[in-house]
N, C-alpha and C positions, 0 to 999 in steps of 0.2 A: 504492501502499498503506501499512494504519498501524498502527504495534501499541499497542495499548491493554492495563492492565495496571489490576486488579483496583481501583470507586470510579472508573473514565473517566465523564466523562458522554458519550452517547452517543444519536444518533438511536433508534439501533434495536442489540438485541443477538444480528443475525440471523449473525453470524459466532461466538457461544461456544458451539455445540456439540461434543462430548468427541474426538474426530474432530481436529477443526482444531488453529491453531498462532499464538489470540487477535491474529489478525489479517486486514483487514477488505481484501479483492480485491475490483479491478472483473471484474464477473461474461462482462464482455467483451472482456478483457486476459487473464483466468487465470481461465473458467472453471472449473477440476477443481479447481482452492484457496481457487476460491468455494464452488463444494456441497461439498465435506468441511467448510468451519468452517459451513456454513449448516445441514447433513443437523445433526437430534435440537438445533437453537438455539432460542433461546427465540422466534425469529420462526419458526420452522417449526412448532415447538408451539402459538406463538399462533393461528397459520391453519385452527389445527381449530376455532378456537373463532369464529374472527371472520374474515369477509376481506375489513375494513376494513386490515389490513395490506396486503393487497393493491395499496392506494393512493399506499408508496411509489416503485413503478417507476415510476409513471405521470404525470404532468409538475410540477413542484417548488409551487405553491400549493395544489396538492387533496391536496397525502401529510400523511398520515395522523400519518407521526412526522416531527418538522421540530428544525433547530436553536432554532429560534421560531419563537413562543415557546415558553421553554424548557416547558410546561405538558404539548407534546408530546410531548419528550425521553422514550424508553425508553416512549414509552405500549402496544406491543405486548409489555414483559414486564409490565406495570403487568396485561396481560389474564390473563395466567395469575399471577399473583400472588406477583412475582420480582422480588426491586429493579430500579431503572430504572435504575444504572451499572451499567457495565459488572462482570461476573463473569462465572467457567469452569463447565461443567457439568462 
């Protein structure tokens, strides 16, 4: 688990949905909590516009959003014209 606050640097805002609790949960260990936080998150909305964000669930070397390089941080949020740092819906 990882708690975030507004302005934190994140790879992807996949847990900033309006019904979540600003906490990243591993989707295998906590599938219900992870899904609740994902619903209507930036990543959820970005998937409608680009399937590139799905790459974040595959091998690290192919990820669309990543800790490094910095230009990839929050990239899915950018697709929907949102801030690339953590923010809550």
